[in-house]
C-alpha positions in Angstrom: 9.1 101.6 -154.5 12.5 100.8 -153.1 13.0 97.1 -152.2 13.7 98.1 -148.6 12.8 100.9 -146.2 13.2 101.8 -142.5 10.7 101.1 -139.8 9.0 104.3 -138.7 9.6 105.8 -135.3 6.7 104.1 -133.5 7.4 100.7 -135.2 10.8 100.2 -133.8 9.6 99.2 -130.3 7.4 96.3 -131.2 10.0 93.7 -132.4 11.9 94.3 -129.2 9.0 93.7 -126.8 7.0 91.0 -128.6 6.5 87.6 -127.0 3.6 85.1 -126.5 2.1 87.1 -123.7 2.5 90.4 -125.7 1.8 89.6 -129.3 1.8 93.3 -130.6 -1.0 92.0 -133.0 -4.3 93.8 -133.2 -7.4 93.0 -135.3 -10.0 95.0 -137.4 -13.0 93.1 -138.6 -16.1 93.5 -140.8 -19.1 91.3 -140.4 -20.9 91.0 -143.7 -24.5 90.2 -144.5 -23.6 86.9 -146.3 -21.3 84.0 -145.5 -17.7 84.5 -146.8 -16.6 82.6 -149.9 -12.9 81.7 -149.1 -11.9 81.3 -152.8 -13.1 84.8 -153.7 -11.6 86.2 -150.5 -8.2 84.8 -151.5 -8.5 86.4 -155.0 -9.4 89.7 -153.3 -6.4 89.4 -151.0 -4.1 88.7 -154.0 -5.2 92.0 -155.5 -5.5 94.1 -152.4 -2.0 93.4 -151.0 -0.4 94.8 -154.1 -2.1 98.2 -153.4 -0.3 98.4 -150.1 3.5 98.1 -150.5 3.8 99.2 -146.8 2.2 95.9 -145.9 3.7 93.6 -148.6 6.9 93.2 -146.6 9.2 91.1 -144.5 11.1 92.4 -141.5 14.8 91.9 -141.7 17.5 92.3 -139.0 20.2 94.9 -139.6 23.2 95.6 -137.4 21.7 98.7 -135.8 17.9 98.6 -136.7 15.4 96.2 -138.2 14.2 97.2 -141.7 11.4 96.2 -144.2 12.1 94.3 -147.4 9.6 93.5 -150.1 7.8 90.2 -149.9 6.8 88.7 -153.3 5.2 85.5 -151.8 1.4 85.2 -151.8 -0.6 86.4 -148.8 -2.6 83.2 -147.9 -6.2 83.7 -146.6 -6.9 81.4 -143.6 -9.9 80.2 -141.7 -10.0 81.4 -138.1 -8.8 78.6 -135.8 -7.2 80.2 -132.7 -8.0 83.1 -130.4 -7.9 86.7 -131.7 -4.5 88.5 -131.8 -2.4 85.4 -131.3 1.3 85.8 -131.9 2.3 86.0 -135.6 5.0 83.7 -136.8 6.2 84.9 -140.3 7.9 81.5 -140.9 4.5 79.9 -141.1 2.9 82.8 -142.9 5.0 83.2 -146.0 7.0 85.9 -144.3 4.1 88.2 -143.7 3.4 90.1 -140.5 -0.3 90.3 -141.2 -3.1 87.7 -141.5 -6.4 87.7 -143.4 -8.9 85.5 -141.6 -12.5 84.5 -142.2 -15.2 83.0 -139.9 -18.7 82.5 -141.1 -19.7 86.0 -142.4 -16.8 87.9 -140.8 -13.5 89.0 -142.5 -10.7 90.0 -140.2 -7.3 91.5 -140.7 -4.7 91.0 -138.0 -1.7 93.3 -138.1 1.7 93.3 -136.3 1.9 96.8 -135.0 5.3 97.6 -136.7 3.5 97.6 -140.0 0.8 100.2 -139.3 -1.7 101.5 -136.8 -5.5 101.2 -136.7 -6.0 103.7 -139.4 -3.8 101.9 -141.9 -5.2 98.5 -141.0 -8.8 99.8 -141.5 -7.9 101.2 -145.0 -6.5 97.8 -146.0 -9.6 96.0 -144.7 -11.9 98.4 -146.7 -9.9 97.7 -149.9 -10.0 94.0 -149.2 -13.8 93.8 -148.6 -14.5 96.2 -151.5 -12.6 94.0 -153.9 -14.3 90.9 -152.4 -17.7 92.3 -152.9 -16.9 93.2 -156.6 -15.8 89.5 -157.1 -19.1 88.3 -155.7 -20.9 90.3 -158.4 -22.1 93.1 -156.1 -22.5 96.5 -157.7 -20.4 98.6 -155.4 -18.7 101.9 -156.1 -15.8 103.4 -154.1 -17.2 107.0 -153.9 -13.7 108.2 -153.1 -13.8 106.4 -149.7 -11.9 103.3 -150.6 -8.3 102.9 -152.0 -9.0 100.7 -155.0 -6.6 97.8 -155.9 -6.1 99.2 -159.4 -4.9 102.6 -158.2 -1.2 103.4 -157.9 0.1 103.9 -154.4 1.0 107.4 -153.5 4.5 108.3 -152.1 2.7 110.1 -149.3 1.3 106.8 -148.1 4.8 105.6 -147.6 6.2 108.5 -145.6 7.4 108.4 -142.0 5.3 111.3 -140.8 7.1 111.4 -137.4 10.2 112.5 -139.3 8.2 114.9 -141.5 6.7 116.7 -138.5 9.7 116.6 -136.3 10.7 120.0 -135.0 13.3 120.6 -132.2 11.5 121.5 -129.0 12.1 121.8 -125.3 10.9 118.7 -123.5 8.8 119.2 -120.4 7.9 115.6 -119.8 7.1 114.7 -116.2 7.7 111.3 -114.8 4.4 109.5 -114.8 3.3 107.6 -111.6 3.1 103.8 -111.4 -0.5 102.9 -112.2 -3.1 100.6 -110.6 -3.1 97.2 -112.2 -5.9 94.9 -113.1 -4.6 91.6 -111.7 -6.4 88.3 -112.0 -6.2 84.6 -112.7 -4.5 83.8 -116.1 -6.4 81.5 -118.5 -5.1 78.0 -118.8 -4.3 77.4 -121.6 -3.2 81.0 -122.3 -5.3 82.9 -124.8 -7.4 86.0 -125.4 -11.0 86.2 -124.4 -13.0 88.8 -126.3 -16.3 90.3 -124.9 -17.8 92.7 -127.3 -20.9 94.8 -126.6 -23.0 96.3 -129.5 -25.0 99.3 -128.6 -26.7 102.4 -130.1 -24.0 104.9 -131.1 -26.5 107.8 -131.1 -27.6 107.0 -127.5 -24.0 106.9 -126.3 -23.3 110.1 -128.1 -26.4 111.8 -126.5 -25.3 110.6 -123.0 -21.8 112.1 -123.6 -23.2 115.4 -125.0 -25.5 115.8 -122.0 -22.4 116.1 -119.9 -20.5 118.2 -122.3 -18.0 115.4 -123.2 -16.9 113.5 -126.3 -17.7 109.9 -126.7 -14.1 108.9 -125.9 -14.1 111.0 -122.7 -17.4 109.5 -121.6 -16.4 105.9 -122.3 -13.1 106.4 -120.5 -14.8 107.8 -117.4 -17.3 105.0 -117.5 -14.4 102.5 -117.5 -12.6 104.2 -114.6 -15.9 104.2 -112.7 -16.4 100.5 -113.4 -12.9 99.7 -112.2 -13.5 101.8 -109.1 -16.7 100.1 -108.2 -15.5 96.5 -108.9 -12.0 96.8 -107.5 -12.0 99.6 -104.9 -11.4 97.3 -102.0 -8.9 95.1 -104.0 -5.6 95.3 -102.1 -6.5 98.7 -100.6 -6.5 100.0 -104.2 -2.8 99.2 -104.5 -1.7 102.0 -102.2 -4.0 104.5 -103.9 -2.2 104.3 -107.2 -4.0 106.2 -110.0 -6.2 104.5 -112.6 -4.4 105.4 -115.8 -6.1 104.8 -119.2 -3.8 104.9 -122.2 -5.5 106.4 -125.2 -3.9 106.3 -128.6 -4.3 109.6 -130.5 -4.5 109.6 -134.3 -1.9 112.3 -135.2 -3.4 112.6 -138.7 -6.2 114.6 -137.1 -3.7 117.2 -136.0 -0.9 117.0 -138.6 -2.0 116.7 -142.2 -0.8 113.2 -143.3 -1.8 110.5 -145.7 0.6 108.0 -144.4 -0.5 104.3 -144.1 2.3 103.6 -141.7 2.2 104.2 -137.9 1.3 107.8 -137.0 -0.1 107.9 -133.5 0.7 109.3 -130.1 -0.4 108.2 -126.7 -2.3 110.2 -124.0 -2.1 108.7 -120.6 -5.2 109.8 -118.8 -4.3 109.6 -115.1 -7.1 109.9 -112.4 -6.4 109.6 -108.7 -9.7 108.4 -107.3 -11.1 109.7 -104.0 -13.9 108.2 -102.0 -16.1 111.3 -102.4 -15.8 111.4 -106.2 -18.9 110.7 -108.3 -19.0 110.0 -112.0 -19.2 113.7 -113.0 -16.0 114.3 -111.0 -14.2 111.4 -112.8 -15.5 112.7 -116.2 -14.2 116.2 -115.4 -10.8 114.8 -114.5 -10.7 112.7 -117.7 -11.7 115.7 -119.8 -9.0 117.9 -118.4 -6.3 115.2 -118.8 -7.2 114.2 -122.3 -7.6 117.8 -123.6 -4.3 118.7 -122.2 -2.4 115.7 -123.3 -3.8 115.6 -126.8 -3.3 119.3 -127.5 -1.0 120.1 -130.4 1.9 121.5 -128.3 2.0 118.3 -126.2 1.9 116.1 -129.3 4.7 118.2 -131.0 6.7 117.7 -127.9 6.1 113.9 -127.9 7.2 113.7 -131.6 10.3 115.7 -130.8 11.3 113.6 -127.9 10.9 110.3 -129.7 12.6 111.4 -132.9 15.5 113.1 -131.1 16.1 109.9 -129.1 16.2 107.9 -132.4 18.7 110.4 -134.0 21.0 110.5 -131.0 24.4 109.4 -132.1 25.0 107.3 -129.1 21.8 105.4 -129.7 22.5 105.0 -133.5 25.8 103.2 -133.0 24.5 100.7 -130.3 24.1 97.2 -131.9 20.6 95.9 -132.4 20.8 93.3 -129.7 21.6 95.9 -127.1 18.9 98.3 -128.4 16.4 95.5 -127.8 17.4 95.3 -124.1 17.1 99.1 -123.8 13.8 99.2 -125.5 12.3 96.5 -123.4 13.3 98.3 -120.2 11.9 101.6 -121.5 8.7 99.8 -122.5 8.2 98.5 -119.0 9.2 101.7 -117.1 7.6 104.3 -119.3 4.8 102.2 -120.8 3.6 99.2 -119.0 4.1 100.4 -115.4 2.4 103.7 -116.1 -1.0 102.4 -117.4 -3.9 100.4 -116.1 -5.7 99.7 -119.4 -5.9 101.0 -123.0 -8.9 102.3 -124.9 -8.4 102.8 -128.7 -11.3 104.4 -130.5 -11.2 104.2 -134.3 -14.3 106.4 -134.5 -17.0 106.1 -137.1 -16.3 104.1 -140.2 -17.4 105.7 -143.4 -18.1 103.3 -146.3 -19.7 103.9 -149.8 -23.4 103.5 -149.7 -23.5 100.5 -151.9 -20.8 98.8 -149.9 -22.3 99.7 -146.5 -25.4 97.7 -147.5 -23.3 94.5 -147.3 -21.8 95.2 -143.9 -23.4 94.6 -140.5 -20.8 95.8 -138.0 -17.1 96.5 -137.5 -14.9 95.6 -134.6 -11.5 96.6 -133.2 -9.7 94.0 -131.0 -6.5 95.0 -129.1 -3.9 92.7 -127.7 -3.5 92.5 -123.9 0.0 92.4 -122.2 1.3 90.9 -119.0 0.9 94.0 -116.9 -2.2 95.2 -118.8 -4.2 91.9 -119.1 -7.3 93.7 -120.4 -7.5 96.3 -123.2 -10.4 97.8 -125.1 -11.2 98.7 -128.8 -14.0 100.9 -130.0 -15.4 101.1 -133.5 -18.7 102.6 -134.8 -20.5 101.7 -138.0 -23.9 103.1 -138.8 -25.7 103.3 -135.4 -23.8 100.4 -133.9 -21.0 101.3 -131.5 -19.0 98.2 -130.6 -16.9 98.2 -127.4 -14.6 95.2 -127.2 -12.7 94.0 -124.2 -9.8 91.6 -124.8 -8.5 89.9 -121.7 -6.2 87.1 -120.5 -7.7 86.7 -117.0 -10.8 84.9 -115.7 -12.2 87.8 -113.7 -14.8 89.9 -115.5 -16.2 92.0 -112.7 -15.0 95.3 -114.2 -16.5 94.3 -117.6 -19.9 93.6 -116.1 -19.8 96.8 -114.2 -18.9 98.8 -117.3 -21.8 97.5 -119.4 -24.2 97.8 -116.5 -23.3 101.5 -116.1 -23.8 102.2 -119.7 -27.2 100.5 -119.7 -28.3 102.6 -116.8 -26.7 105.9 -117.6 -27.0 106.0 -121.4 -30.2 103.9 -121.5 -28.8 101.5 -124.1 -29.6 97.9 -124.7 -26.3 96.0 -125.2 -25.9 92.8 -127.3 -23.0 90.8 -126.0 -20.8 88.6 -128.2 -17.9 86.5 -126.9 -15.5 83.9 -128.3 -15.7 82.1 -124.9 -12.0 81.4 -124.7 -11.0 80.1 -121.3 -14.5 80.6 -119.9 -17.1 78.7 -122.0 -20.0 79.2 -119.6 -19.5 82.9 -119.2 -22.6 85.1 -119.1 -22.8 88.9 -118.7 
């Protein structure tokens, strides 16, 4: 591998917009059946990181863009001591923009979003836990489902797939409306509270199928319904602004790619709520929006728009410090102002049978932002679907309403877990 390489198209935004209240750090976790041995986890991390040159990097500042440079220092495994998705300071982390954490029987990987997306992070976590289990003496096989530490990285894992699938296209993008915001009382001290609900994946899937919807469509509609029921009278619903759920779309499902770097788009599902709408009406609106905005022509258009902007000569010659100002403004106007909340669904995790026997559940935790103080991550393993809210505000009315709706509509029992940050006596 070359000693340095460019940030991919999606990665460029994150260094410009990151701050304490917007860490750009997300987490994927596996809870194991036995307590974690820190020494063996460190040995596993030493081996696993070398399989992922896209992660074994430092971020350097250039005159016009940031770039990645190889990092030969060790990746130090750490006990979990602060709230999830806290800001990542490479100066105290051997230059790395990722963390490997452990707490009791859980192994977590926290990633700065410039490095990769949820798919890439999950692949690294699988390799890490696979190697850790081997070191414990467990008889596990990869079955072609895990990238083993002793395999050579493929050049396809390193590619910027945005550039590969860029095709010039006419842009038909419409200006998206300012979205309804979930306002509330910030935690003191600042931090991220996580409320995760474990439930039967098959029951949720059956509830979605009864209405002719996918699980993501069903959960999105349930969240909009919960926001409506808990916040409908809040500030006259902020002048009837639409509830807009931002849904990351894994572009690998549409464009054949093996990249371990960022390769995702965003579908903003925008629903203007009316007093006479019921849940089926909301679900219909969600389905129409998501199917339209995640269709291949729309995704090709999104790739074309982003890559064309990056290649624009006027943009190329602007110094990095000015680019940061422009990117921050674009992030607010076209991103933050146009969404209420994010749901990212990593789907069902497939593990080798021997390895799966040592794993209880998985979890995806997203970082909140100032204008989107609560976001959601979904991950399924076996028959456990885990829906995780991460928030920076005290109010949990929409979270309670969401889980209550699922209990009643899907007939599921929900086991709640929380880190209790900022609200130690919270109950659901």
